[in-house]
C-alpha positions in Angstrom: 203.8 172.1 137.6 201.4 173.5 140.1 203.0 176.3 141.7 202.0 177.2 145.2 205.0 178.7 147.1 204.6 176.6 150.0 205.6 178.6 153.3 204.3 175.8 155.1 202.5 177.3 158.4 203.5 174.2 160.5 201.6 174.3 163.7 202.9 171.2 165.8 201.1 169.8 168.5 203.1 167.4 170.9 201.3 166.2 173.8 203.5 164.6 176.7 204.0 164.8 180.4 206.8 166.8 182.0 207.8 168.4 185.2 208.4 172.3 185.3 211.1 172.1 188.1 212.5 169.6 190.3 210.6 171.6 193.0 207.3 171.4 191.7 206.5 167.5 191.2 203.2 168.4 189.4 202.9 166.9 185.9 201.8 168.9 183.0 200.6 167.6 179.6 202.4 169.6 176.7 201.4 170.4 173.2 203.6 172.0 170.9 202.2 174.1 167.8 204.6 175.6 165.3 204.7 177.5 161.9 207.3 177.0 158.8 207.5 179.0 155.8 209.0 176.2 153.5 210.1 178.7 150.9 209.0 177.0 147.7 208.2 173.9 148.2 206.9 172.6 144.5 206.8 169.2 142.6 208.4 168.7 139.4 205.1 168.6 137.3 204.2 171.4 135.2 200.9 172.9 136.1 198.6 173.9 133.0 197.6 177.1 134.7 199.6 179.9 132.6 198.8 182.8 135.4 201.1 180.9 138.1 204.3 182.9 137.8 206.6 180.3 139.0 205.8 177.6 136.6 208.7 177.5 134.4 211.3 177.8 137.3 210.6 174.4 139.3 210.7 171.9 136.7 213.5 169.9 135.2 213.7 172.3 132.1 213.5 175.2 134.2 216.0 177.9 135.7 216.3 175.8 138.7 216.8 172.6 137.2 214.3 171.1 139.5 214.3 167.5 139.3 213.2 164.3 141.3 216.7 164.1 143.2 216.3 168.0 144.3 212.7 167.7 145.5 213.0 164.5 147.3 215.9 166.6 149.2 213.9 169.6 150.1 211.2 166.9 151.2 213.8 165.2 153.5 214.9 168.2 154.8 211.3 169.9 155.5 210.4 166.8 157.1 213.5 166.7 159.4 213.1 170.1 160.9 209.4 169.3 161.5 210.0 166.2 163.2 212.3 168.3 165.4 210.3 171.2 166.6 209.5 171.2 170.3 211.3 167.9 170.9 213.5 169.1 173.2 210.4 169.5 176.3 208.0 166.9 174.0 210.4 164.2 173.4 208.2 164.1 170.1 207.3 165.8 167.1 204.6 168.6 167.0 200.8 168.2 167.0 200.1 170.9 164.7 202.1 172.8 162.3 201.2 176.0 160.0 203.1 175.9 156.7 203.5 178.3 153.9 204.6 178.4 150.1 203.4 174.9 149.2 202.3 174.5 145.6 199.5 172.2 146.1 198.2 169.3 148.6 200.2 166.7 146.8 203.4 168.1 148.0 202.4 168.4 151.8 201.2 164.7 151.2 204.6 163.7 150.1 206.0 165.6 153.0 203.9 163.9 155.7 204.2 160.4 154.1 208.4 160.8 154.6 209.5 158.5 157.1 210.5 161.2 159.4 206.8 162.2 159.8 204.9 159.2 158.6 205.0 157.5 162.0 203.2 160.5 163.5 200.2 159.9 161.4 199.5 163.4 160.2 196.5 165.0 158.4 196.1 167.9 156.3 194.0 170.9 156.0 194.8 172.7 152.8 192.5 175.1 150.2 193.7 176.3 146.7 194.7 180.3 146.6 194.5 182.4 143.6 197.9 183.6 144.6 199.9 184.5 141.3 203.2 182.6 142.3 200.9 179.6 143.0 201.6 179.4 146.7 199.6 178.5 149.4 199.0 178.0 153.2 198.5 174.7 154.6 198.0 173.1 158.4 199.3 169.5 159.4 198.2 168.0 162.4 198.3 164.5 164.2 195.4 162.9 164.1 196.0 161.0 167.0 195.6 163.9 169.2 194.0 166.8 167.2 190.4 166.4 165.8 189.2 168.9 163.3 185.8 170.3 163.8 185.5 172.3 160.6 187.8 174.7 158.6 187.5 177.5 155.7 189.7 179.5 153.4 189.3 183.4 153.5 190.1 185.6 150.8 191.6 188.9 151.0 190.0 191.6 148.9 191.6 195.4 148.1 189.4 197.7 146.6 191.8 199.6 145.3 193.3 196.7 143.4 190.7 194.9 142.3 193.1 192.3 140.4 195.3 191.8 143.2 195.6 188.1 144.2 197.3 187.0 147.0 197.2 184.0 149.8 194.0 182.9 151.3 194.0 182.9 154.9 193.2 179.3 156.4 190.8 179.1 159.8 190.6 175.7 161.2 188.4 174.9 164.5 189.7 172.0 166.3 190.0 170.3 169.4 193.1 169.4 171.5 193.0 166.9 174.1 189.2 167.9 174.6 189.5 171.8 174.4 188.3 173.8 171.4 191.0 175.8 169.7 191.1 177.9 166.6 194.5 178.2 164.2 194.6 181.1 161.8 197.1 180.6 159.2 198.6 183.2 157.3 200.6 184.5 154.5 200.7 188.2 154.0 201.7 190.2 151.1 205.4 190.8 150.2 207.0 193.8 150.0 207.4 194.3 146.6 207.9 197.5 145.6 209.1 198.7 149.1 207.8 198.4 152.5 206.3 201.6 152.9 204.3 201.3 149.3 203.2 197.7 150.0 202.2 198.3 153.6 198.4 199.1 153.2 198.3 195.5 151.7 199.5 194.2 154.4 197.3 196.1 156.9 194.4 195.1 154.8 195.2 191.3 155.6 195.7 191.9 159.0 192.6 193.7 159.2 190.8 190.3 157.5 192.5 188.1 160.0 191.1 190.3 162.9 188.0 190.2 161.8 188.1 186.4 161.7 189.2 186.3 165.3 186.5 189.2 166.3 184.0 186.9 164.7 185.0 183.6 166.4 185.0 185.4 169.8 181.5 187.0 169.2 180.1 183.2 168.7 182.3 181.6 171.5 183.6 184.1 174.0 186.9 183.6 175.6 188.0 181.4 172.6 191.3 180.2 172.5 192.7 181.5 169.4 196.1 181.5 167.6 197.3 183.6 164.4 200.4 182.2 163.0 202.2 182.8 159.7 204.8 184.6 157.3 203.5 188.6 158.0 206.2 190.1 156.0 206.2 192.5 158.8 208.0 192.6 162.2 206.0 192.5 165.7 206.5 196.4 166.0 205.0 197.4 162.3 201.5 199.1 162.3 199.9 195.9 160.7 200.7 194.0 163.7 201.1 196.3 166.4 197.9 198.6 165.4 195.8 196.4 163.4 195.7 193.2 164.9 196.4 195.1 168.6 199.5 193.1 170.3 200.9 193.1 173.4 204.3 192.0 174.1 203.9 192.1 178.2 202.2 188.8 179.2 201.2 190.3 182.2 199.4 193.4 180.5 197.0 192.1 177.8 193.8 193.6 177.4 190.8 191.7 176.1 190.8 193.1 172.7 194.5 192.2 172.3 196.9 189.3 171.5 199.8 188.5 173.2 202.8 188.5 170.8 205.9 186.6 172.2 207.8 187.1 169.1 208.1 190.8 169.5 210.9 190.3 172.7 212.7 188.4 170.3 212.7 190.8 167.8 213.6 193.6 170.0 216.7 191.6 171.6 217.7 191.5 168.0 216.7 187.9 166.9 214.9 187.2 163.6 213.8 184.3 161.4 215.1 185.6 158.1 217.7 188.5 157.0 218.3 190.7 154.2 221.1 193.0 153.6 222.5 192.3 156.8 219.4 192.9 158.7 217.3 190.7 160.5 213.9 190.2 160.2 211.2 188.5 162.5 208.1 187.9 159.8 207.4 184.4 161.2 204.9 185.1 164.3 202.5 183.4 166.8 199.8 185.5 168.2 197.7 184.7 171.2 194.1 185.5 172.2 194.2 186.6 176.2 192.3 183.1 177.0 195.6 181.3 176.3 197.4 183.3 179.1 194.9 182.5 181.7 195.4 181.6 185.2 193.7 178.2 185.3 195.9 175.4 185.5 193.8 172.6 184.0 193.2 174.4 180.8 195.5 174.9 178.2 197.6 177.8 178.6 201.0 179.4 177.0 204.3 178.2 178.5 207.0 179.6 176.2 207.9 180.3 172.7 211.4 179.8 170.6 212.6 180.5 167.1 214.1 177.0 165.7 218.0 177.5 165.1 219.7 174.3 165.0 223.2 174.8 163.3 222.1 172.6 160.5 219.5 175.0 159.3 222.5 177.7 159.6 224.8 178.7 156.5 228.2 178.3 157.9 230.2 180.4 155.7 230.3 182.5 152.8 228.6 185.7 152.1 225.3 184.6 153.8 227.1 183.3 156.9 224.8 182.7 159.4 221.7 183.4 157.5 219.2 180.6 157.0 220.4 178.0 154.9 218.2 178.2 151.5 217.9 175.6 148.7 219.4 178.1 146.4 221.5 181.1 146.8 222.5 183.6 144.2 221.2 180.8 141.6 223.6 178.1 143.1 221.8 174.8 144.5 222.7 174.6 148.2 220.7 171.6 149.0 219.1 173.7 152.2 216.2 174.1 153.9 214.5 177.7 153.6 215.0 181.2 154.1 213.2 181.4 156.9 213.8 179.6 160.8 210.6 177.8 162.0 208.7 179.3 165.1 207.1 177.6 167.7 205.4 177.7 171.3 204.3 175.4 174.0 201.0 174.9 175.4 200.8 173.3 178.9 197.8 172.5 181.6 198.2 170.3 184.8 197.7 166.7 184.8 194.5 165.9 186.9 
């Protein structure tokens, strides 16, 4: 079976119309964009590549006893969550979703063909990565609203570890409602071996992401860019705060910075994943200054949220209030993911 840990970068664009306030009767187009780490979305088929270290875990005879019933339950859960992202305002499924920890394109196709999502006509952007766990990032998008211009997969090389392999970074150039937008989907190296020891790898990944965005803006000044993903670092870590160069203050974002709405969530004690009774906010969405502009006729940031529906939360036991996972302590829970998804809304005034 192919082992591409599916951290599904779920970017969702849902275009609908709404009024901001009762006093303000102007109508706005609304687009939802999200990201979701799907936590090991694998099929049940043995992958012939012996270098994928999760190969023996997600098969019917593997330690997870990963059979068709469990796989289809996982697809059902993931598709349901994606369909709900941003629906409080948009009343529909998101337009673009970045995902991570996906094994291959086949599992993504099963996901978007599930009845929860099929009616929304999603397309896929996906490339195989060299990651040793066998997991990739990907993007799904609603083909009726989002037009893909081009895409590429960018590899991270780390000179001090020439044999190091991780997830490639996905870069997608698209048009949303006629406006150019760039989505960068990331799943940075883990904290395996300790946060401090592994930090240089994430800083290198952040450097690549920042280099990509700088190259885009050199060609297209004022480009609208969203960097998203499971960064395995919090909004205040060096990789994000210094290397990407982010600001949490929407009214004070320099031209060379990115606005990070997730930092205020983190400082308020909120997170998307928990470990040893400590919350982390690894799942982030960062926007270039052009997306916080004052032009009401162009797409701009409205607000961001962490999606924490009660069904995604463990309600009892040792991990009460944590994300409800597929497995915990080796036991099958039939849950969702060890990460909560995140999403944001873009709006623009209807002409």
